[in-house]
N, C-alpha and C positions, 0 to 999 in steps of 0.2 A: 240827207244825202240821197240823190236820185240813183236808181238802177242804171247801169251802163246801157247805152242804146243798143249795143250789140247783144248784150244779155237779154234785153227786152225783146229784141227781134227774134232771138232764138226761142224764147218762151212763147211768143205769139205764133211762130211757125209750128211748134209742137202742138199747140191748141188747134190751129187751123187744119192740120193734118189728122187730127183725131187720134194721136198715138195713145195707146192705153197706158194708164198709170201702172207703175211696177207692182203696186200692192194688189192689183186685180188679176195678176198673172200667176201661173204656176212657176215654181222655181226654174224649171227647164225652159219655159218660154221667156221668162225674164232674162235668163242668161243669154239665150239666143238673140233677143232684141238688143241687149247691152253690147254684145259682140258685133252685131250688124251696124249699130248706130255709130261705131267708131269711124266708119267710112265717110259719114256725113259731117262729123264734128272735128275729126283729127286731121292734121296735115299729113302729107305723105311721109312715110318713114324715111329718115335721112340715112344716107350711106354710113356704114359703120366699119371699123377696122376688122372685127371678127365677131361672129356669133356662134355659140356652141350650146346645144341642149345637153343637160346633165341630169343625173339622178342622185339625190342625197339619200343616205340610209337613215331613216327615222325610226323611232320606237314602234310605229304602227305601219311600217312599210316604206316604200320608196316615195320621195318627194320630188316632183319635177322642178328643175331649175333651168334658167337660161342665162348664160354668161355673155356679156358684151364687153368688148375692148374698143376703145375709141379709135377714130380714124387717124391714120398716119402714126400709129404707135409701133415701134419695133417689136417684132415677135418675141424677143427675149426680154423685153422690158418688164420689170416687176412693178406692178401698179397697186396703189391703194384701191380699196373696193367698198362700194355701197351695196349692202344687202337690202333689196327693195321688196316690199310687200304691197301688192295691188289693193285698190279699193273695190267696192261693190257690195258693201253691207254684209260681209261674211257669207253672202249667198251667191253673188255673181262675181264675174271677173276671172281672168286667167292670164297666162303668159302672153297671149295675143292682144288682149284688150289694152295692155299697157306697154306694148312693144315700142311704140313710137316715143313715149315719154322716157323709157329707159335708154333708148338710143340717144335722145337729145341730152339727157343728163350725162351720159358717158362722154359724148363728144365735147360738151361745153365745160365739164368739170375736169376732163383729162384723167378720169379714173375708170376702173372697171365697174360694172354693175352686174350683180347677180339677182335676177328676179326669181321669186319663190311662188310655186303653184301649190299653196297650202289647201287642205281639205275644207270644204264648204258645208254650210247648213242648208237644209235641215237634215240631210243625210248624215252629216258628222257635226254634232253640236258641240258647243263649248264644253271643255277647253281644247277640242281637237285642233283648231287653227293655231292656238297658242303653242301647243306641243310641237306642231310641225315647224312653226316659225323659229322657235328656240333651237330645235334640232338642225334646221337649215343654217342658221348663223354659226353654230358650232362646227358643222360639217365644212362650211366654207373656210373657217379658220384652220381646221385640221388639215385640209387639203390645199391650203394656200400655196405651198411650195410647188406642187406639181402643176397648179393652174397659173403659175407666175403672178401670184398676188402677194401683197404684203399684209400678213395677218395682224401686224401691229398697227396698221392704219385701216381699220375696219369700221365703217359706219353702218347704221341701220336707218331705214326711212320708209315712208309710205304715205298714201293719200287716203283720207277718210277711215274706213275700217283698217286699211293698211297702216295708217298713222297710229291708230290704237294699238295694233300689234307691235309696231316698232317700239313704241313707248314701253310696252310690257316686256319685250325682249331686253331692252336696256336695263330695266329694273331687275329682271331675273339674272342677267349677267353680273350686275353689281352684287347681288346677294350671294351668288355662287362663286364669284371671283373669276369667272371665265365665260366667254372670251372678253377681253378688254375692248369696250366699245369707245371709239374715238369721237363720235358725233352722232346726233339723232336729228333726222329731217322729218318733221311732222307737219304734213300738209292737211289742213282742216281736219284734225284728228277727232274721233269720237273718244271722249274720256270719261263719261259718266252715263251708265246705262239707265239711270233713273230719268234722264232727259227732262229735267225740271228747270233748266236755266231759262231766263227770260227770252232769249232768242228763239227758243222752241215755240213760244207763243207768237212772238213778233213775226217770225219768218216761217211759220208752220204751214202756210198755204200760199200757193201762187208762185213759188220759186223753184220748181222742179222736185227738190227733195221735200216732201210734205210730211206732216205728222203721221198720216196713215202709212206712208212708205217706211218711215223709221220704225213704227210699230211692227210692220211686216218683217223688216230685217231683224230686229231684236228678237221677235217671236220665233223666227226660223233659226236663230243662232243659239239662244239661251232657253232651255226648256223650263227652268224653275226661276221665277222672279227673285227668289231668295239669293240667287247667285249674282244679282246686280251689284251687290256690295263687295264682291270678290275683286281685289285689285287687278287680277288678271283679266277681268272684264271691264273694270272701271279704274284705270290707273290714277285718275284724279283722287280716288279714295284711298290710295296706298298711304298708310300711316307715316311712312318715312320716304321722302323724296330727296334726301341729301345724297351727296357723292355720286351724282349721275353725270353722264357725258354732256358736253355743251350741246345746245339745241337751237334749232330754228323752228319756230312755230308760226305757220302761215294760216290765216283765216280769211273768210269772205264776209262782207257786210250783210248780205241777204241770205245767209246760210243759217239754218236752225242750229248748227253746231258751233256757231261763232263764239258764244260766250263760254262754252266749256273748253274750247281751245285756248281762249284768253286766260281763263282761270288756271289751266294747266301751266301755261307759261309763267303766270304770276307765282304759282306755288314752287315751280322750279327755281325762280329767282329768290323767293323768300327763303328757300332752303339752301341758299348760297351757291347755287349752280349758275353757270353762264348760260343765259337763255335770251335770245332775241325774238321779239314778237312783231310780226308784220301783218297788218290788216289791209286787204284790198276792198275798200268800203263799197264799191259799186258792183261787186261781183256776186255770183251765185255759187252754191256748192257744185264741185266738179269742174269748175272753169279751167283748171290747169291743163286738163286733157282735151280742151275744146279749141285749140289754137287755130283751126281752120276758119272758125267763125268769130273768135274773141281774141283781139290783139293782146290784151293784158295777160293772156296765158303765156305768151313768149317772154314778157317782162318777168313774170313769176318764175318761170323755169330758169331764166338767166340768173335771177337772184339766188335761187336754190343751188344752182351749179356753182355760182361764185363763192357761196359759203362752203360748199364741199371742197372746192379747190383751195380756198384759204386755209381750211383746217387740215385737210388730208395731204396737200402738196405745198407745205410752207416753203417760201423762197421762190416759187414759180410765178 
């Protein structure tokens, strides 16, 4: 399978402009570049019905949240909700880097979205992000009434590192019996910190997310390699993946994370869960947030939103 021409053109442009690889930057500079890059790769943020910045109370302090309600939604309508965890290698990303994607998902799925600004490494190492993401999902559930959300129709989701965190939150909620998660949306999730799947070799150079950048992210997130086997870091290694919410796992063909995403979908299915797996064979890691340059991003977002609507809004 050949790389999509639009993805190829993007990679060529990055090389021509001499943009520094993420792993050569400090965490602060990497974050700034990631935030700035959104203006080049992302479409304009669509109009939304309502946006509200919130603060959740977590065990280690306040956690920034941003609530989105879809366009043309009555103010009093009680909506299902997706709790969304942004990508960025547990080092980069915030509520602004994924603002457009959250707006698109809310409008297309007809549900509310609550984005989570969890703590990042290396300042806050594993399991700080996990702790924040679990606390945020619980907070949204507990405050659903006052936010006009339906806590019984709560999904979790995210891209890349955010997909990893969403999978972990779903496992934790199953184990604790709270909150009940209705669906998990896992967009090219990282599922095994050992990074030994064949796609890490096959796609480890030349497709934006390189082996060096993955090592940079993992090294900034996890201080002790002995923690790679902790399922809160590597959900693929969780001994028991039964009784989990239905899932959509989406991967890209030229992504180093492709095989571990596929392996996670397989394990979910093998453990008698409902799990759909969709591969965009011509795409690169991160393409879903690159809709200004890559047309298949819109296709992927529509697919994700359609599954959210089907599961969270039955009968619509």
